[in-house]
N, C-alpha and C positions, 0 to 999 in steps of 0.2 A: 468391504473397504474399512480400514481402521478408522477410529474416531479422529476427527480433526483436532489438532492441538489448540488450546485456547490462546488467542492473540495476547501478546504482551502490550504492544503499542498499535493503535488503530489510526488510520487516516479517515476520520469521520466525514470530512468535507468532500472526499474524492467521489463517493457515490452520489452526492448531491450535485456536484459541478460537472460530472462526466457520466456518459452512458458507457458502461463497461461492456466490451465486446468479448474478451477472452482473458483468462487468468493463467498465470504460470507461477510455480513455486521455485524460487531461486535461492541458492546459497549466498552468503554475504561474507566478503573477505574483510576481516577486522584486525586491528592491531592492539596489542597490550590489554589495557584494562577497559577497553570499550565494551567488551562482553559483560563485565560486571556492572557497568553503568546502565546497559540495556536491561539487565536482570532487575535492577533497582527501579526501572521505569523512567530513566532520565534520558529519553530520546523523543524526538518529535519528527513526524512525517508530513507535517502540514504543508510546507513549501517544497517538498521533494518531488523529483521527477527523474526518469532514467533516459539515457541517451546512448545510441550505438556509436562507438568510436573505434575504427580500425579492427572490426570484427570482434570487438568485446563490448560488453554493456556495463556502463557505470551509473551509479546512483548519485545524483547531485542534490544538494540542498537539504539532506537529512541532517538534523542537528543531534549530536550525542554529547551531552555534558561530560566534562572531565570527571573521572572517578576521584573521589576525595582522598583516598589513600595511595594514589599513584604518583610516581615520580616523573612519568612521561608528560611531555607537553605536546599533545597532538591537536591539530586544528579541528574544532568541533564540527565544522561543516565541509570538511574535505571530501572530494569524490571517492566513493567506495566501489570496488569492482564487484559485480554480481556474477555468480557462478552458474552457468547453464551449459547444456549440451550444444554442440555445434548446430544440430538440426533446429533446436529451439531458437538459437541466435539468428539463423537464417530466416525462420518464420517471422521473428520480431523485426528484422531488417526490412523484409517485404511489407509487413503491416505498417510500419512507420513511414514507408515511402509514399503511402496513400495520403492525400491531403486531409488535414484535420485530425489525424490519428496520432496519439501520443502514448507514452509509457508512464503509468502512474502507479506508485506503490500503494497498496490498500492496507496491508498490515505487516507487522514485524513480530515474529514469535520464535519460540524454541521448539525444535523437534529432535528428539534423541540427543539432546545436549548441544545441538548446533543451531546457530541463528539462521533463520529463513525469512525471506521477504516474499509476500504474495504480490506479484507484479501483474498489472492489467494493461491490455491494450484498450484505449478508451478514446471516445470522441466527445468533445466539449458540448455541453447542453446549451441551448439558447435560453433566454430569460423566460419565454413563454412555456418551454418544457418544464422548467423548475416550478412555475406557477401551477401547471397541470398536475405535477407530482404532489405538490402540497394539497391541492384541492382533492385529489383522489384519496390521499392519506386521511384527510379530514372526513371525507364521506364514508370511508371504511370504518373509521372510528365511531362515527355517529350510528352506522348500521349495527356495529357490534354492541353499542350501548342499548339500542332499541331491542335487539335480540335478547340481551341479558335481562332487560326489564320484563320481557314476556315470559322468560323461564321462571322467574321468581314468583 
C-alpha cells in the first residue's frame, strides 16, 4: 500500500465528537482559485458535514477563504460536490438511513495534485463517552511516563 499523503487541513474535533465507523476517500469538485487557497491552508472543516441529495453527495459548511490574487467572487461556504463511485454512494446512502449516523469530513489533502476529502460515516458520542476517552488517554500517558522512568 502506498504511503498516505499528509493532510493539508484536519478536522481535529471530528474524532472527539464522533465515533468513526468507516472512511472513504472522495474527490472534491472545486472552482477557480479555491485550489490555491487550500494549498495555502486557508480552509476550515470545523462546521462541515456531508449530505446525500438526489443520488449525489455534497459537502456543506466547509469554509474556503477567497484567494488573494483571484478576480472570482465565490461564496466561501457554498456546497461542494464530492466525487465517488455509484457503489460507494449507495453504501453511504444506506449508512445514513440508519438513525444517528452522519457523514463527517476528517481531513482535506492533495493526492497526485488533486484535492481529496477523507469522509467518514460516524455516530455522535455521548458526553460520558468523551469523558471516558479523556480518562483513558490520561491513564495511557501516565503509564508511558512511568515506563519511561523505569528505563532510565
